[in-house]
N, C-alpha and C positions, 0 to 999 in steps of 0.2 A: 657778361650777364648770363645767368642760367636761363635756359629755355623753359618757357611756361609749359604746363602739362599738355595744353591743347595745341601747341605750336608744332607745325609739320617739320620733319627733318628735310634738310636740303638734299638735292640730288647727289651732291658730292659725299655728304655724310651717309646717305643710303648706300652709295656705291662702296664706300670704305667698309661699312658694316657687312655688306654682302661678300666683299672680298675676304674679310676676316673669317666669316662663317664658312665659306668655301675652302679657305686655307686650312682651317681646323679639321674639316671633314676629309680633306685630301691627306692630312697627316695622321688620320686615325690608325691606331695600331693594327686593326684587322685588315684595313685596306693595304697597309704597308706589307703585311704578311702575304697578302695575295699578290702584290707587286713582286715580291721576292720569288713567289711561285711562278710568276710570269717569266722571270729571268731563267728559271729552270726549263719552262716550256720552250722558250726561245732557244735555249742552249741545245735541247734535244733536237729541235728542227734543224738547226745548223749542223749538228753532229751527224744526223741521219743523212742530210744532204751531202755532207763531205764523204761519209762512208760509201754511199751509193756511187758517187763520182769516182772514188778511189777504186771501187770494184770495176768500173769501166776502164780506168787507166791500167789496172793490173790484169785485165782480161779474164777475170774470174766472176763475172756477173755484175749486177748493179744497173743503174740507169742514171742519166744526166737529168736532173730536175731542180726545181726551186723549193721554197718552203711549203707551198701548197701541195707540191708533189710529195714532200716528206710526210705531210698529214695524210695523204692518200695511202702512202706506204704503211704508216702506222695503223691506219684503219683496217688493214688486212691482218694485223696481229690478232692472236686469240682474244685478248681483252679489248678489242678495237673500239667498240661503242663506249665503254667506260673511259678509255683513253681520250676519245674525241670530246666527250663532255668535259673532262678535266682540262684539256687543251683549250676549249672554248672559254672556260672561266679564266684560266691563267693568262691566255693571250688578251682577253678582254681587260684584265687588270693591268697588263703591261701596256696596253693601249692608253689607259687612263694615265699611267705613269708618264707616257710621252707628252700628254697635254699638261700634266703637272710640271714637268721640267720646262716646258715652253712658257707657261704662264707665271709660275712662282719662282723660277730660276734657283732651285736648290743646289744646282751644280755651279752656281756663281759664274755664269758665262758673261754676264754684264749686259749693258745697253749700247755698247759701241757697235760699229758695223759688223765686225767679226762675231760678236756675241749674238746679235740679232739673227745672223745667218744660221748659227748653230742652233739657236732656239727654234727657228723655223724648221730646221731639220728634225728637232724633237717632235714638233707638231706633226710633221709629215710621218714620222714613225708612229705616232698615235693613230693617224688615219690608216696607215698600211696595216698595222696590227689589228685594228678594229675590223678591217676587211678579212684578215686571216681568221679572227675569232668567229665572224659570221660564217665563213666558209666551213670551219670545223663544226659549228652548230648545224649547218645545213647538211653536212655529211652524217652527223649523228641522227638527224631527223629523216634522212633519206631524201632530202630535197635537192642537195647539190650533187652533181655528178662530175667525175674526173673529166677534164677537158681532153678532147681527142686530138687537139692541135696546140701549137704554141700559143699560150694565153696572151703574151706580149704582142705577137704577130697579129692575132685576131683583133686585139684592142686598137692597134695602130691602123689596121685596115678600116675599122669603123670611123676613126678620126679622119682618115684621108678622104672619106666619102663626103665630108662636110665642106662647104665653101671655106677657102683659106686653110684647108686641112693640112696642106703641105707645110705651110708656115708653122702651124701649131706643132707638127711632128718634128720639124727641124729644131724648134725651140726645146721640145722635150728631149731630143737627142743631145743638144748642147748642154742642157742642165744635167742630164745623166752622165755625160762625159766629165763635166765639172765636178760632180759628186764623186765620181771614181777617182779623179786626180786628187781631190781633197782627202780621200781615204789614205793615199800615200803620204800626204803631208801630216795627217793625224797619226799615222804609224811612226813617222819620224819624230814628232814632238811629244807624242804620248801624253797629251794633256789629261787624258782619262785617268791617269794615276792619281790625280787630286780628288777624283770622285770616290775613291776607296778609303775605308777606315784603316789607313796604313799603320796607325799606332797599335792595331790589334794583329798585325801581320808580322811574321818573322822576315828576316832579310831574304831567306831562301824562297819563301812564299811570294814575296814581292817580285823577285826576279822571274819566277816561273809564271805567275799570273800576268805580269806586264809583258813578258815575252810572248805569251800566248795571244794577248790582245794585239800586239804589233803584227805578228804573223797573220792573224785573222784579218786585220785591216788591209794588209797588202793583198791577200787573196780576194777580199771584197772589192778592193780597188781595181784589180785586174778584171773582174767580171762586170762591175758597174761601167768601167770604161769601154769594154767590148760591147756590152748591150747598148750603151749610148751611141757608140759608133755605128752599130747596125741600124738603130732607129734613125740616126742622122742620114744614113744612106737611103733608107726607105723614104724619108721625106724629100730629100733632094731629087730622087729619081721617081717619086710618086709610085713606089713599088713595094707593097707590104711583104712581098716574097723575100726582100733583102733583110727583113727584120728578124732578129733572133732574141729569145729571152735567155734566162740562165742556162737552160738545158742546151740551147743552140750554141751559146758561148763556150760551154764545156766541150761540146763536140767539135767546135771550130779549133779549139786548142789541140785536139787529138789529130787534126789534119796537118799541123805544123811540124817542121823538123823537130825530132825528139818530143813529139806530141804526148806520148804516154808519160814521159817524165814531167812535162809541163803541167798536164792535167793532174798528175799525182801530187805535185807540190801544191797546186791550188786546192785540191781536195783536202790535203793535210791542213791547209790554212783554215778551211771551213770547220774542220774537226777542232782545231785550236780555238776558233771563235766560239764554238759550242762550249768547250771547257772553260774558256774565259767567262762566258755567261754564267756557268755554274758558280764560279768564284764570286761573280758579282752578286749572285743571290745571297751569298754569305757576308760579303764585306762592303757592298755598295752603300753610299750615304743616301738615305731617303729624306723626304721632307721633314719628318719628325725626329730625325737623328740629331742628337745634341752634341755628340763628339765624333 
C-alpha cells in the first residue's frame, strides 16, 4: 500500500535514503578528481621519504623520516607554502577516500572476517591521512612546528603515563607487527591488482605497476614490523626510550650487517610505493567508476 502524504518514513527507510545520498555525494566526479590528486600527494610523500632514506644509505645526505617529515622537507622548497596548501587538500581528499572504501566497499573486499579487517584498515587510513592533512594545514598557517624528537616515541611515552598504559602499548605493538606481517602477505597475493582498471593498461604497464606495488608493500612491511617490535618492547619494559618510529627503524637498519644495502633496498621500496601511487591516480577504480 502506498504511504499517505502525511505518513512518516520509518528509521530504516530514512537510513537507506541517507546512505544513498551520501553514496552519490561520495561518487561525485569532483570529489573523485580530488581523490586522484590525493594519490599523487601520497605518492610524493612516499617518494620523498624514500629518497631521503636512500641519501642516508648512500652516504650523500638526506635524513631518515616519515610522511610528516616529508611534508616538512617539502615546506622548505621555494614554493613551500603553496605546496603545503595543495597537500592539505589532496591528503584531505585521500582521507575521505579511506572512509569511502571502508563504508561503501568499492574495492569489493566483502563482509567476511578478512574483508572486514581490510575495510577497517581503510578506515584507519582515513584517520591517519586526516591527521597528515591537518599537519600540512598547520604548517601552512604556521601553527604546526616540526617535532624535535621521534613523534612515535613521544606518543607512546604519553600513553605509558596512564593507568594500564603498558597493556595499551603492548596491544599497539602487537597490532603494528601484525599490520607489518600482513603487508608481506599482501605483497605475495597482490590482491590490489583487482583495484585497477586493468582493461585500460597494457601488459607492460601491469607488470611494472604491480611490481612496484609489491616492492613497496615489502618495504612497508619491514618498517611496520620493526616499529611495532620497538613499540612492543617499550610496553613490555615500560620504557619509551626503546620505542622508535619510521626514522628510528631506518637508522636501526643502518646498524645491522650490510646496513647501507638493507636501508637502500627499503628506501627503493618506498620510492616504488610512491610511483605505484602515481599509477593508482591514473588507473584506480573509484566509487563512481563504471568499468
